[in-house]
N, CA, C, O and CB atoms as a CASP TS submission, in Angstrom:
PFRMAT TS
TARGET T0000
AUTHOR 0000-0000-0000
METHOD Language model
MODEL 1
PARENT N/A
ATOM      1  N   MET     1       0.708  -1.163  -0.069  1.00  0.00           N
ATOM      2  CA  MET     1       0.059   0.104  -0.073  1.00  0.00           C
ATOM      3  C   MET     1       0.642   1.182  -0.147  1.00  0.00           C
ATOM      4  O   MET     1       1.083   1.592   0.927  1.00  0.00           O
ATOM      5  CB  MET     1      -0.572   0.271   0.803  1.00  0.00           C
ATOM      6  N   ASP     2       0.801   1.761  -0.965  1.00  0.00           N
ATOM      7  CA  ASP     2       1.813   3.101  -0.858  1.00  0.00           C
ATOM      8  C   ASP     2       0.583   4.500  -0.655  1.00  0.00           C
ATOM      9  O   ASP     2      -0.585   4.574  -1.038  1.00  0.00           O
ATOM     10  CB  ASP     2       2.982   3.303  -2.694  1.00  0.00           C
ATOM     11  N   THR     3       1.475   5.523   0.134  1.00  0.00           N
ATOM     12  CA  THR     3       0.910   6.876   0.905  1.00  0.00           C
ATOM     13  C   THR     3       1.787   7.676   0.843  1.00  0.00           C
ATOM     14  O   THR     3       3.010   7.569   0.937  1.00  0.00           O
ATOM     15  CB  THR     3       0.522   6.838   2.330  1.00  0.00           C
ATOM     16  N   ILE     4       0.623   9.138   0.554  1.00  0.00           N
ATOM     17  CA  ILE     4       2.336  10.021   0.245  1.00  0.00           C
ATOM     18  C   ILE     4       1.488  10.977   1.037  1.00  0.00           C
ATOM     19  O   ILE     4       0.361  10.593   1.349  1.00  0.00           O
ATOM     20  CB  ILE     4       3.186  10.643  -1.750  1.00  0.00           C
ATOM     21  N   LYS     5       1.895  12.198   1.408  1.00  0.00           N
ATOM     22  CA  LYS     5       1.461  13.212   2.142  1.00  0.00           C
ATOM     23  C   LYS     5       1.667  14.259   1.469  1.00  0.00           C
ATOM     24  O   LYS     5       2.582  14.390   0.656  1.00  0.00           O
ATOM     25  CB  LYS     5       1.948  13.304   3.308  1.00  0.00           C
ATOM     26  N   ILE     6       0.828  15.097   1.754  1.00  0.00           N
ATOM     27  CA  ILE     6       0.553  16.917   0.879  1.00  0.00           C
ATOM     28  C   ILE     6       0.507  17.478   1.638  1.00  0.00           C
ATOM     29  O   ILE     6      -0.416  17.376   2.446  1.00  0.00           O
ATOM     30  CB  ILE     6      -0.669  17.502   0.013  1.00  0.00           C
ATOM     31  N   LYS     7       1.510  18.378   1.763  1.00  0.00           N
ATOM     32  CA  LYS     7       0.824  19.737   2.783  1.00  0.00           C
ATOM     33  C   LYS     7       0.534  20.931   2.432  1.00  0.00           C
ATOM     34  O   LYS     7       1.536  21.628   2.273  1.00  0.00           O
ATOM     35  CB  LYS     7       1.579  20.176   3.801  1.00  0.00           C
ATOM     36  N   ARG     8      -0.912  21.687   2.159  1.00  0.00           N
ATOM     37  CA  ARG     8      -1.100  22.810   1.650  1.00  0.00           C
ATOM     38  C   ARG     8      -1.888  23.457   2.233  1.00  0.00           C
ATOM     39  O   ARG     8      -2.557  22.751   2.987  1.00  0.00           O
ATOM     40  CB  ARG     8      -1.355  22.801   0.601  1.00  0.00           C
ATOM     41  N   LYS     9      -2.201  24.707   2.262  1.00  0.00           N
ATOM     42  CA  LYS     9      -3.056  25.310   2.531  1.00  0.00           C
ATOM     43  C   LYS     9      -4.165  25.569   1.819  1.00  0.00           C
ATOM     44  O   LYS     9      -3.959  26.118   0.737  1.00  0.00           O
ATOM     45  CB  LYS     9      -2.651  26.040   2.808  1.00  0.00           C
ATOM     46  N   ILE    10      -5.456  25.302   2.149  1.00  0.00           N
ATOM     47  CA  ILE    10      -6.721  25.489   1.444  1.00  0.00           C
ATOM     48  C   ILE    10      -7.164  26.484   1.256  1.00  0.00           C
ATOM     49  O   ILE    10      -7.460  27.154   2.245  1.00  0.00           O
ATOM     50  CB  ILE    10      -7.589  25.013   1.832  1.00  0.00           C
ATOM     51  N   GLU    11      -7.346  26.888   0.265  1.00  0.00           N
ATOM     52  CA  GLU    11      -7.766  28.426  -0.419  1.00  0.00           C
ATOM     53  C   GLU    11      -8.739  27.970  -1.196  1.00  0.00           C
ATOM     54  O   GLU    11      -8.745  28.608  -2.249  1.00  0.00           O
ATOM     55  CB  GLU    11      -6.600  29.348  -1.372  1.00  0.00           C
ATOM     56  N   SER    12      -9.548  27.175  -1.159  1.00  0.00           N
ATOM     57  CA  SER    12     -11.058  26.544  -2.163  1.00  0.00           C
ATOM     58  C   SER    12     -11.501  25.009  -1.912  1.00  0.00           C
ATOM     59  O   SER    12     -10.723  24.054  -1.904  1.00  0.00           O
ATOM     60  CB  SER    12     -10.683  26.535  -4.058  1.00  0.00           C
ATOM     61  N   THR    13     -12.494  24.968  -1.767  1.00  0.00           N
ATOM     62  CA  THR    13     -12.845  23.761  -1.796  1.00  0.00           C
ATOM     63  C   THR    13     -12.663  23.154  -3.166  1.00  0.00           C
ATOM     64  O   THR    13     -13.246  22.105  -3.440  1.00  0.00           O
ATOM     65  CB  THR    13     -14.097  23.687  -1.326  1.00  0.00           C
ATOM     66  N   HIS    14     -11.841  23.795  -4.084  1.00  0.00           N
ATOM     67  CA  HIS    14     -11.480  22.676  -5.425  1.00  0.00           C
ATOM     68  C   HIS    14     -10.034  22.452  -5.328  1.00  0.00           C
ATOM     69  O   HIS    14      -9.214  23.361  -5.463  1.00  0.00           O
ATOM     70  CB  HIS    14     -11.818  23.313  -7.135  1.00  0.00           C
ATOM     71  N   LEU    15      -9.754  21.317  -5.108  1.00  0.00           N
ATOM     72  CA  LEU    15      -8.452  21.103  -5.372  1.00  0.00           C
ATOM     73  C   LEU    15      -7.795  20.390  -6.383  1.00  0.00           C
ATOM     74  O   LEU    15      -8.298  19.352  -6.812  1.00  0.00           O
ATOM     75  CB  LEU    15      -8.085  20.702  -4.518  1.00  0.00           C
ATOM     76  N   GLU    16      -6.561  20.888  -6.885  1.00  0.00           N
ATOM     77  CA  GLU    16      -5.789  20.214  -7.910  1.00  0.00           C
ATOM     78  C   GLU    16      -4.594  19.453  -7.534  1.00  0.00           C
ATOM     79  O   GLU    16      -3.663  20.084  -7.035  1.00  0.00           O
ATOM     80  CB  GLU    16      -5.394  21.125  -8.822  1.00  0.00           C
ATOM     81  N   ILE    17      -4.487  18.190  -7.701  1.00  0.00           N
ATOM     82  CA  ILE    17      -3.576  17.462  -6.587  1.00  0.00           C
ATOM     83  C   ILE    17      -2.926  16.833  -7.722  1.00  0.00           C
ATOM     84  O   ILE    17      -3.474  15.807  -8.124  1.00  0.00           O
ATOM     85  CB  ILE    17      -4.300  16.364  -5.282  1.00  0.00           C
ATOM     86  N   ALA    18      -1.786  17.252  -8.382  1.00  0.00           N
ATOM     87  CA  ALA    18      -0.886  16.240  -9.203  1.00  0.00           C
ATOM     88  C   ALA    18      -0.612  14.900  -9.139  1.00  0.00           C
ATOM     89  O   ALA    18      -0.690  13.962  -9.933  1.00  0.00           O
ATOM     90  CB  ALA    18       0.157  16.555  -9.163  1.00  0.00           C
ATOM     91  N   GLU    19      -0.096  15.109  -7.414  1.00  0.00           N
ATOM     92  CA  GLU    19       0.463  13.932  -6.904  1.00  0.00           C
ATOM     93  C   GLU    19      -0.491  12.581  -7.391  1.00  0.00           C
ATOM     94  O   GLU    19      -0.005  11.466  -7.577  1.00  0.00           O
ATOM     95  CB  GLU    19       0.559  14.120  -5.256  1.00  0.00           C
ATOM     96  N   LEU    20      -1.857  12.892  -7.549  1.00  0.00           N
ATOM     97  CA  LEU    20      -2.611  11.840  -7.220  1.00  0.00           C
ATOM     98  C   LEU    20      -2.619  11.072  -8.460  1.00  0.00           C
ATOM     99  O   LEU    20      -3.293  10.050  -8.336  1.00  0.00           O
ATOM    100  CB  LEU    20      -3.942  12.203  -6.696  1.00  0.00           C
ATOM    101  N   GLU    21      -2.110  11.215  -9.585  1.00  0.00           N
ATOM    102  CA  GLU    21      -2.457  10.786 -11.052  1.00  0.00           C
ATOM    103  C   GLU    21      -2.137   9.230 -11.278  1.00  0.00           C
ATOM    104  O   GLU    21      -2.728   8.515 -12.087  1.00  0.00           O
ATOM    105  CB  GLU    21      -1.553  11.702 -12.157  1.00  0.00           C
ATOM    106  N   ASN    22      -0.803   8.716 -10.181  1.00  0.00           N
ATOM    107  CA  ASN    22      -0.856   7.117 -10.367  1.00  0.00           C
ATOM    108  C   ASN    22      -2.261   6.749  -9.602  1.00  0.00           C
ATOM    109  O   ASN    22      -2.720   5.764 -10.181  1.00  0.00           O
ATOM    110  CB  ASN    22       0.626   6.231  -9.588  1.00  0.00           C
ATOM    111  N   TRP    23      -3.081   7.132  -8.584  1.00  0.00           N
ATOM    112  CA  TRP    23      -3.874   6.809  -8.015  1.00  0.00           C
ATOM    113  C   TRP    23      -5.827   6.821  -8.718  1.00  0.00           C
ATOM    114  O   TRP    23      -6.851   6.549  -8.090  1.00  0.00           O
ATOM    115  CB  TRP    23      -3.397   7.592  -6.940  1.00  0.00           C
ATOM    116  N   LEU    24      -5.652   7.289 -10.335  1.00  0.00           N
ATOM    117  CA  LEU    24      -6.698   7.543 -10.931  1.00  0.00           C
ATOM    118  C   LEU    24      -7.363   5.875 -11.143  1.00  0.00           C
ATOM    119  O   LEU    24      -6.828   4.862 -11.594  1.00  0.00           O
ATOM    120  CB  LEU    24      -6.322   8.487 -12.271  1.00  0.00           C
ATOM    121  N   GLY    25      -8.432   6.064 -10.727  1.00  0.00           N
ATOM    122  CA  GLY    25      -9.546   4.887 -11.673  1.00  0.00           C
ATOM    123  C   GLY    25      -9.298   3.814  -9.999  1.00  0.00           C
ATOM    124  O   GLY    25      -9.832   2.709  -9.917  1.00  0.00           O
ATOM    125  N   LYS    26      -8.410   4.408  -8.792  1.00  0.00           N
ATOM    126  CA  LYS    26      -8.600   3.591  -7.440  1.00  0.00           C
ATOM    127  C   LYS    26      -9.133   3.708  -6.572  1.00  0.00           C
ATOM    128  O   LYS    26      -9.268   4.901  -6.299  1.00  0.00           O
ATOM    129  CB  LYS    26      -7.913   3.387  -6.875  1.00  0.00           C
ATOM    130  N   GLU    27      -9.739   2.816  -5.631  1.00  0.00           N
ATOM    131  CA  GLU    27     -10.381   3.379  -4.522  1.00  0.00           C
ATOM    132  C   GLU    27      -9.472   3.553  -3.277  1.00  0.00           C
ATOM    133  O   GLU    27      -8.685   2.755  -2.768  1.00  0.00           O
ATOM    134  CB  GLU    27     -11.531   2.552  -4.201  1.00  0.00           C
ATOM    135  N   VAL    28      -9.849   5.000  -2.879  1.00  0.00           N
ATOM    136  CA  VAL    28      -8.316   5.624  -2.170  1.00  0.00           C
ATOM    137  C   VAL    28      -9.144   6.055  -0.931  1.00  0.00           C
ATOM    138  O   VAL    28     -10.359   6.238  -0.847  1.00  0.00           O
ATOM    139  CB  VAL    28      -7.271   7.193  -3.123  1.00  0.00           C
ATOM    140  N   ASP    29      -8.105   6.179   0.076  1.00  0.00           N
ATOM    141  CA  ASP    29      -8.692   6.933   1.839  1.00  0.00           C
ATOM    142  C   ASP    29      -8.140   8.416   1.554  1.00  0.00           C
ATOM    143  O   ASP    29      -6.948   8.618   1.324  1.00  0.00           O
ATOM    144  CB  ASP    29      -7.674   6.090   3.745  1.00  0.00           C
ATOM    145  N   ILE    30      -8.967   9.288   1.582  1.00  0.00           N
ATOM    146  CA  ILE    30      -8.714  10.671   1.408  1.00  0.00           C
ATOM    147  C   ILE    30      -8.864  10.858   3.011  1.00  0.00           C
ATOM    148  O   ILE    30      -9.815  10.337   3.592  1.00  0.00           O
ATOM    149  CB  ILE    30      -9.799  11.577   0.294  1.00  0.00           C
ATOM    150  N   ILE    31      -7.709  11.765   3.838  1.00  0.00           N
ATOM    151  CA  ILE    31      -7.991  11.816   5.014  1.00  0.00           C
ATOM    152  C   ILE    31      -7.476  13.701   5.241  1.00  0.00           C
ATOM    153  O   ILE    31      -6.462  14.134   4.695  1.00  0.00           O
ATOM    154  CB  ILE    31      -7.144  10.435   5.884  1.00  0.00           C
ATOM    155  N   ILE    32      -8.240  14.444   5.976  1.00  0.00           N
ATOM    156  CA  ILE    32      -7.756  15.695   5.916  1.00  0.00           C
ATOM    157  C   ILE    32      -7.602  16.105   6.940  1.00  0.00           C
ATOM    158  O   ILE    32      -8.611  16.078   7.645  1.00  0.00           O
ATOM    159  CB  ILE    32      -8.325  16.479   5.326  1.00  0.00           C
ATOM    160  N   ARG    33      -6.326  16.685   7.573  1.00  0.00           N
ATOM    161  CA  ARG    33      -6.547  17.098   9.676  1.00  0.00           C
ATOM    162  C   ARG    33      -5.926  18.236   9.355  1.00  0.00           C
ATOM    163  O   ARG    33      -5.333  18.452   8.298  1.00  0.00           O
ATOM    164  CB  ARG    33      -5.537  15.997  11.340  1.00  0.00           C
ATOM    165  N   GLU    34      -6.084  19.126  10.455  1.00  0.00           N
ATOM    166  CA  GLU    34      -6.235  20.550  10.188  1.00  0.00           C
ATOM    167  C   GLU    34      -4.343  20.383  10.923  1.00  0.00           C
ATOM    168  O   GLU    34      -4.297  19.634  11.898  1.00  0.00           O
ATOM    169  CB  GLU    34      -7.927  21.679  11.194  1.00  0.00           C
ATOM    170  N   GLU    35      -3.192  20.906  10.567  1.00  0.00           N
ATOM    171  CA  GLU    35      -2.178  20.792  11.048  1.00  0.00           C
ATOM    172  C   GLU    35      -2.095  21.987  12.376  1.00  0.00           C
ATOM    173  O   GLU    35      -2.200  23.213  12.344  1.00  0.00           O
ATOM    174  CB  GLU    35      -1.222  20.842   9.890  1.00  0.00           C
ATOM    175  N   ARG    36      -1.876  21.090  13.448  1.00  0.00           N
ATOM    176  CA  ARG    36      -1.577  21.910  15.000  1.00  0.00           C
ATOM    177  C   ARG    36      -0.302  23.109  14.868  1.00  0.00           C
ATOM    178  O   ARG    36       0.805  22.696  14.524  1.00  0.00           O
ATOM    179  CB  ARG    36      -0.949  20.551  16.354  1.00  0.00           C
ATOM    180  N   SER    37      -0.497  24.673  15.164  1.00  0.00           N
ATOM    181  CA  SER    37      -0.400  25.421  15.104  1.00  0.00           C
ATOM    182  C   SER    37       0.749  25.464  16.952  1.00  0.00           C
ATOM    183  O   SER    37       1.674  26.238  17.197  1.00  0.00           O
ATOM    184  CB  SER    37      -1.774  25.968  14.570  1.00  0.00           C
ATOM    185  N   ASP    38       0.419  24.812  17.493  1.00  0.00           N
ATOM    186  CA  ASP    38       0.899  24.131  18.950  1.00  0.00           C
ATOM    187  C   ASP    38       1.471  23.064  18.699  1.00  0.00           C
ATOM    188  O   ASP    38       0.668  22.174  18.416  1.00  0.00           O
ATOM    189  CB  ASP    38      -0.144  23.765  19.985  1.00  0.00           C
ATOM    190  N   SER    39       3.014  22.621  18.670  1.00  0.00           N
ATOM    191  CA  SER    39       3.575  21.570  18.202  1.00  0.00           C
ATOM    192  C   SER    39       3.767  20.881  19.463  1.00  0.00           C
ATOM    193  O   SER    39       4.125  19.725  19.241  1.00  0.00           O
ATOM    194  CB  SER    39       4.750  21.811  17.364  1.00  0.00           C
ATOM    195  N   GLY    40       3.680  21.107  20.543  1.00  0.00           N
ATOM    196  CA  GLY    40       4.018  20.928  21.959  1.00  0.00           C
ATOM    197  C   GLY    40       5.343  21.781  22.624  1.00  0.00           C
ATOM    198  O   GLY    40       5.560  22.964  22.360  1.00  0.00           O
ATOM    199  N   PRO    41       6.044  21.092  23.382  1.00  0.00           N
ATOM    200  CA  PRO    41       7.139  21.657  24.156  1.00  0.00           C
ATOM    201  C   PRO    41       8.141  22.031  23.225  1.00  0.00           C
ATOM    202  O   PRO    41       8.308  21.281  22.263  1.00  0.00           O
ATOM    203  CB  PRO    41       7.695  20.730  25.190  1.00  0.00           C
ATOM    204  N   SER    42       8.894  23.132  23.337  1.00  0.00           N
ATOM    205  CA  SER    42      10.103  23.478  21.985  1.00  0.00           C
ATOM    206  C   SER    42      11.346  22.910  22.484  1.00  0.00           C
ATOM    207  O   SER    42      12.302  22.562  21.791  1.00  0.00           O
ATOM    208  CB  SER    42      10.466  25.313  21.597  1.00  0.00           C
ATOM    209  N   ASP    43      11.215  22.828  24.128  1.00  0.00           N
ATOM    210  CA  ASP    43      12.573  22.086  24.621  1.00  0.00           C
ATOM    211  C   ASP    43      12.609  20.263  24.222  1.00  0.00           C
ATOM    212  O   ASP    43      12.988  19.519  25.126  1.00  0.00           O
ATOM    213  CB  ASP    43      12.627  22.324  26.544  1.00  0.00           C
ATOM    214  N   GLY    44      12.289  19.771  23.146  1.00  0.00           N
ATOM    215  CA  GLY    44      12.034  18.616  22.632  1.00  0.00           C
ATOM    216  C   GLY    44      11.799  17.576  23.388  1.00  0.00           C
ATOM    217  O   GLY    44      12.084  16.443  23.003  1.00  0.00           O
ATOM    218  N   SER    45      11.122  17.873  24.836  1.00  0.00           N
ATOM    219  CA  SER    45      10.115  16.962  25.683  1.00  0.00           C
ATOM    220  C   SER    45       8.536  16.676  25.549  1.00  0.00           C
ATOM    221  O   SER    45       7.669  17.525  25.341  1.00  0.00           O
ATOM    222  CB  SER    45      10.186  17.457  26.908  1.00  0.00           C
ATOM    223  N   ALA    46       8.401  15.622  25.676  1.00  0.00           N
ATOM    224  CA  ALA    46       7.243  14.972  25.615  1.00  0.00           C
ATOM    225  C   ALA    46       6.002  15.360  26.356  1.00  0.00           C
ATOM    226  O   ALA    46       4.853  14.969  26.149  1.00  0.00           O
ATOM    227  CB  ALA    46       7.524  13.850  25.913  1.00  0.00           C
ATOM    228  N   ALA    47       6.382  16.084  27.132  1.00  0.00           N
ATOM    229  CA  ALA    47       5.598  16.606  28.296  1.00  0.00           C
ATOM    230  C   ALA    47       4.607  17.294  27.908  1.00  0.00           C
ATOM    231  O   ALA    47       4.755  18.297  27.209  1.00  0.00           O
ATOM    232  CB  ALA    47       6.274  17.382  29.180  1.00  0.00           C
ATOM    233  N   GLY    48       3.085  16.719  28.427  1.00  0.00           N
ATOM    234  CA  GLY    48       2.067  17.180  27.972  1.00  0.00           C
ATOM    235  C   GLY    48       1.648  16.949  26.458  1.00  0.00           C
ATOM    236  O   GLY    48       0.930  17.720  25.821  1.00  0.00           O
ATOM    237  N   LEU    49       2.079  16.039  26.088  1.00  0.00           N
ATOM    238  CA  LEU    49       1.819  15.786  24.449  1.00  0.00           C
ATOM    239  C   LEU    49       0.068  15.453  24.425  1.00  0.00           C
ATOM    240  O   LEU    49      -0.857  15.957  23.788  1.00  0.00           O
ATOM    241  CB  LEU    49       2.933  14.154  23.737  1.00  0.00           C
ATOM    242  N   LEU    50       0.147  14.318  25.482  1.00  0.00           N
ATOM    243  CA  LEU    50      -1.296  13.727  25.770  1.00  0.00           C
ATOM    244  C   LEU    50      -2.355  14.160  26.388  1.00  0.00           C
ATOM    245  O   LEU    50      -3.463  13.624  26.380  1.00  0.00           O
ATOM    246  CB  LEU    50      -1.258  12.816  26.329  1.00  0.00           C
ATOM    247  N   SER    51      -1.970  15.355  27.058  1.00  0.00           N
ATOM    248  CA  SER    51      -3.103  16.093  28.134  1.00  0.00           C
ATOM    249  C   SER    51      -4.680  16.116  27.363  1.00  0.00           C
ATOM    250  O   SER    51      -5.716  16.365  27.980  1.00  0.00           O
ATOM    251  CB  SER    51      -2.547  17.999  28.499  1.00  0.00           C
ATOM    252  N   GLU    52      -4.627  15.873  26.227  1.00  0.00           N
ATOM    253  CA  GLU    52      -5.963  16.318  25.593  1.00  0.00           C
ATOM    254  C   GLU    52      -6.667  14.987  25.587  1.00  0.00           C
ATOM    255  O   GLU    52      -7.788  14.996  25.078  1.00  0.00           O
ATOM    256  CB  GLU    52      -5.847  17.036  24.017  1.00  0.00           C
ATOM    257  N   PHE    53      -6.224  13.865  26.050  1.00  0.00           N
ATOM    258  CA  PHE    53      -6.580  12.548  26.032  1.00  0.00           C
ATOM    259  C   PHE    53      -7.338  12.181  27.549  1.00  0.00           C
ATOM    260  O   PHE    53      -8.206  11.337  27.770  1.00  0.00           O
ATOM    261  CB  PHE    53      -5.205  11.677  25.706  1.00  0.00           C
ATOM    262  N   SER    54      -6.618  13.216  28.577  1.00  0.00           N
ATOM    263  CA  SER    54      -6.812  12.573  29.980  1.00  0.00           C
ATOM    264  C   SER    54      -8.589  13.006  30.359  1.00  0.00           C
ATOM    265  O   SER    54      -9.311  13.832  29.801  1.00  0.00           O
ATOM    266  CB  SER    54      -5.466  13.383  31.288  1.00  0.00           C
ATOM    267  N   ASP    55      -8.874  12.099  31.486  1.00  0.00           N
ATOM    268  CA  ASP    55     -10.088  11.807  31.755  1.00  0.00           C
ATOM    269  C   ASP    55     -10.370  12.105  33.022  1.00  0.00           C
ATOM    270  O   ASP    55     -10.674  11.015  33.506  1.00  0.00           O
ATOM    271  CB  ASP    55     -10.364  10.628  31.482  1.00  0.00           C
ATOM    272  N   PRO    56     -10.450  12.870  33.813  1.00  0.00           N
ATOM    273  CA  PRO    56     -10.437  13.867  35.418  1.00  0.00           C
ATOM    274  C   PRO    56     -11.185  12.736  36.172  1.00  0.00           C
ATOM    275  O   PRO    56     -11.250  12.616  37.395  1.00  0.00           O
ATOM    276  CB  PRO    56     -11.521  15.751  35.497  1.00  0.00           C
ATOM    277  N   ASP    57     -11.796  11.845  35.141  1.00  0.00           N
ATOM    278  CA  ASP    57     -12.854  11.044  36.289  1.00  0.00           C
ATOM    279  C   ASP    57     -12.062   9.727  36.631  1.00  0.00           C
ATOM    280  O   ASP    57     -12.504   9.050  37.559  1.00  0.00           O
ATOM    281  CB  ASP    57     -14.605  10.560  35.575  1.00  0.00           C
ATOM    282  N   LEU    58     -11.037   9.339  36.029  1.00  0.00           N
ATOM    283  CA  LEU    58      -9.976   8.434  35.581  1.00  0.00           C
ATOM    284  C   LEU    58      -8.939   8.460  36.868  1.00  0.00           C
ATOM    285  O   LEU    58      -8.804   7.578  37.716  1.00  0.00           O
ATOM    286  CB  LEU    58      -9.262   8.973  34.069  1.00  0.00           C
ATOM    287  N   ILE    59      -8.346   9.541  36.786  1.00  0.00           N
ATOM    288  CA  ILE    59      -7.273  10.128  37.326  1.00  0.00           C
ATOM    289  C   ILE    59      -6.970   9.620  38.892  1.00  0.00           C
ATOM    290  O   ILE    59      -5.878   9.439  39.429  1.00  0.00           O
ATOM    291  CB  ILE    59      -7.522  11.619  37.208  1.00  0.00           C
ATOM    292  N   LYS    60      -7.992   9.494  39.305  1.00  0.00           N
ATOM    293  CA  LYS    60      -8.130   8.732  41.011  1.00  0.00           C
ATOM    294  C   LYS    60      -8.108   7.423  41.384  1.00  0.00           C
ATOM    295  O   LYS    60      -8.025   6.922  42.505  1.00  0.00           O
ATOM    296  CB  LYS    60      -9.355   8.956  41.665  1.00  0.00           C
ATOM    297  N   ASP    61      -8.216   6.811  40.034  1.00  0.00           N
ATOM    298  CA  ASP    61      -8.042   5.253  40.131  1.00  0.00           C
ATOM    299  C   ASP    61      -6.751   4.988  39.821  1.00  0.00           C
ATOM    300  O   ASP    61      -6.505   3.783  39.880  1.00  0.00           O
ATOM    301  CB  ASP    61      -8.938   4.406  39.208  1.00  0.00           C
ATOM    302  N   GLU    62      -5.722   5.758  39.473  1.00  0.00           N
ATOM    303  CA  GLU    62      -4.506   5.717  38.854  1.00  0.00           C
ATOM    304  C   GLU    62      -3.802   5.007  39.967  1.00  0.00           C
ATOM    305  O   GLU    62      -3.234   3.921  39.854  1.00  0.00           O
ATOM    306  CB  GLU    62      -3.913   7.120  38.386  1.00  0.00           C
ATOM    307  N   LYS    63      -3.905   5.798  41.160  1.00  0.00           N
ATOM    308  CA  LYS    63      -3.110   4.807  42.488  1.00  0.00           C
ATOM    309  C   LYS    63      -3.014   3.730  42.727  1.00  0.00           C
ATOM    310  O   LYS    63      -2.083   3.203  43.335  1.00  0.00           O
ATOM    311  CB  LYS    63      -3.407   4.863  43.556  1.00  0.00           C
ATOM    312  N   MET    64      -4.415   2.978  42.079  1.00  0.00           N
ATOM    313  CA  MET    64      -4.840   1.472  42.326  1.00  0.00           C
ATOM    314  C   MET    64      -5.284   1.180  41.171  1.00  0.00           C
ATOM    315  O   MET    64      -6.362   0.620  40.971  1.00  0.00           O
ATOM    316  CB  MET    64      -5.897   1.125  43.409  1.00  0.00           C
ATOM    317  N   GLY    65      -4.226   1.653  40.028  1.00  0.00           N
ATOM    318  CA  GLY    65      -4.156   0.641  38.700  1.00  0.00           C
ATOM    319  C   GLY    65      -3.725  -0.358  38.597  1.00  0.00           C
ATOM    320  O   GLY    65      -4.306  -1.129  37.834  1.00  0.00           O
ATOM    321  N   TRP    66      -2.485  -0.833  39.322  1.00  0.00           N
ATOM    322  CA  TRP    66      -1.737  -1.800  39.198  1.00  0.00           C
ATOM    323  C   TRP    66      -1.904  -2.645  39.808  1.00  0.00           C
ATOM    324  O   TRP    66      -1.293  -3.642  39.426  1.00  0.00           O
ATOM    325  CB  TRP    66      -0.818  -1.638  39.261  1.00  0.00           C
ATOM    326  N   GLU    67      -2.878  -2.843  41.229  1.00  0.00           N
ATOM    327  CA  GLU    67      -3.559  -3.901  42.219  1.00  0.00           C
ATOM    328  C   GLU    67      -4.588  -3.968  41.415  1.00  0.00           C
ATOM    329  O   GLU    67      -4.687  -5.162  41.135  1.00  0.00           O
ATOM    330  CB  GLU    67      -3.924  -3.553  43.825  1.00  0.00           C
ATOM    331  N   LYS    68      -5.817  -3.099  40.616  1.00  0.00           N
ATOM    332  CA  LYS    68      -7.193  -3.384  40.218  1.00  0.00           C
ATOM    333  C   LYS    68      -7.157  -3.936  38.833  1.00  0.00           C
ATOM    334  O   LYS    68      -8.197  -4.308  38.291  1.00  0.00           O
ATOM    335  CB  LYS    68      -8.096  -2.128  40.291  1.00  0.00           C
ATOM    336  N   ALA    69      -5.514  -4.031  37.996  1.00  0.00           N
ATOM    337  CA  ALA    69      -5.496  -5.211  37.073  1.00  0.00           C
ATOM    338  C   ALA    69      -5.159  -6.705  37.507  1.00  0.00           C
ATOM    339  O   ALA    69      -5.651  -7.705  36.983  1.00  0.00           O
ATOM    340  CB  ALA    69      -4.567  -4.888  36.100  1.00  0.00           C
ATOM    341  N   ILE    70      -4.121  -6.689  38.684  1.00  0.00           N
ATOM    342  CA  ILE    70      -4.296  -7.597  38.978  1.00  0.00           C
ATOM    343  C   ILE    70      -5.301  -8.811  39.278  1.00  0.00           C
ATOM    344  O   ILE    70      -5.545  -9.946  38.869  1.00  0.00           O
ATOM    345  CB  ILE    70      -3.900  -7.314  39.390  1.00  0.00           C
ATOM    346  N   LYS    71      -5.801  -7.751  40.383  1.00  0.00           N
ATOM    347  CA  LYS    71      -7.778  -8.696  40.638  1.00  0.00           C
ATOM    348  C   LYS    71      -8.077  -9.005  39.223  1.00  0.00           C
ATOM    349  O   LYS    71      -8.134 -10.015  38.522  1.00  0.00           O
ATOM    350  CB  LYS    71      -9.564  -7.392  41.355  1.00  0.00           C
ATOM    351  N   GLU    72      -8.251  -7.686  39.081  1.00  0.00           N
ATOM    352  CA  GLU    72      -9.071  -8.436  37.316  1.00  0.00           C
ATOM    353  C   GLU    72      -8.546  -9.825  36.692  1.00  0.00           C
ATOM    354  O   GLU    72      -9.326 -10.761  36.515  1.00  0.00           O
ATOM    355  CB  GLU    72      -8.666  -7.271  35.756  1.00  0.00           C
ATOM    356  N   LYS    73      -7.308  -9.897  36.399  1.00  0.00           N
ATOM    357  CA  LYS    73      -6.583 -11.038  35.829  1.00  0.00           C
ATOM    358  C   LYS    73      -6.295 -11.947  36.581  1.00  0.00           C
ATOM    359  O   LYS    73      -5.777 -12.921  36.035  1.00  0.00           O
ATOM    360  CB  LYS    73      -5.524 -10.782  35.291  1.00  0.00           C
ATOM    361  N   TYR    74      -6.444 -11.994  37.679  1.00  0.00           N
ATOM    362  CA  TYR    74      -6.286 -13.320  38.705  1.00  0.00           C
ATOM    363  C   TYR    74      -7.365 -13.801  39.575  1.00  0.00           C
ATOM    364  O   TYR    74      -7.585 -14.940  39.987  1.00  0.00           O
ATOM    365  CB  TYR    74      -5.228 -13.087  39.697  1.00  0.00           C
ATOM    366  N   GLY    75      -8.111 -12.492  39.807  1.00  0.00           N
ATOM    367  CA  GLY    75      -8.968 -13.307  41.142  1.00  0.00           C
ATOM    368  C   GLY    75      -8.485 -13.090  42.184  1.00  0.00           C
ATOM    369  O   GLY    75      -7.407 -12.523  42.364  1.00  0.00           O
ATOM    370  N   ASN    76      -9.129 -13.462  42.911  1.00  0.00           N
ATOM    371  CA  ASN    76      -8.843 -13.823  44.861  1.00  0.00           C
ATOM    372  C   ASN    76      -8.127 -15.189  44.513  1.00  0.00           C
ATOM    373  O   ASN    76      -8.757 -16.184  44.152  1.00  0.00           O
ATOM    374  CB  ASN    76     -10.694 -14.160  46.233  1.00  0.00           C
ATOM    375  N   ARG    77      -6.934 -15.151  44.636  1.00  0.00           N
ATOM    376  CA  ARG    77      -6.507 -16.656  44.837  1.00  0.00           C
ATOM    377  C   ARG    77      -5.776 -17.115  45.999  1.00  0.00           C
ATOM    378  O   ARG    77      -5.468 -18.302  46.105  1.00  0.00           O
ATOM    379  CB  ARG    77      -5.697 -17.060  43.797  1.00  0.00           C
TER
END
């Protein structure tokens, strides 16, 4: 499966993409994703990159996460 990545500023609802010539007549998936201007910490660390996926309701369960996982897997032996 071939993949291409094209970065463009969208200025119209009609796009001409010459790079798609090899895919004419084929079934493809087209995904458009807005580029983020805040690419995370500039110091190279990964701190905070996953904060948008956090669930405050689950944070309280993190302290007992390992114990809970072992009990679910092995039960009370």
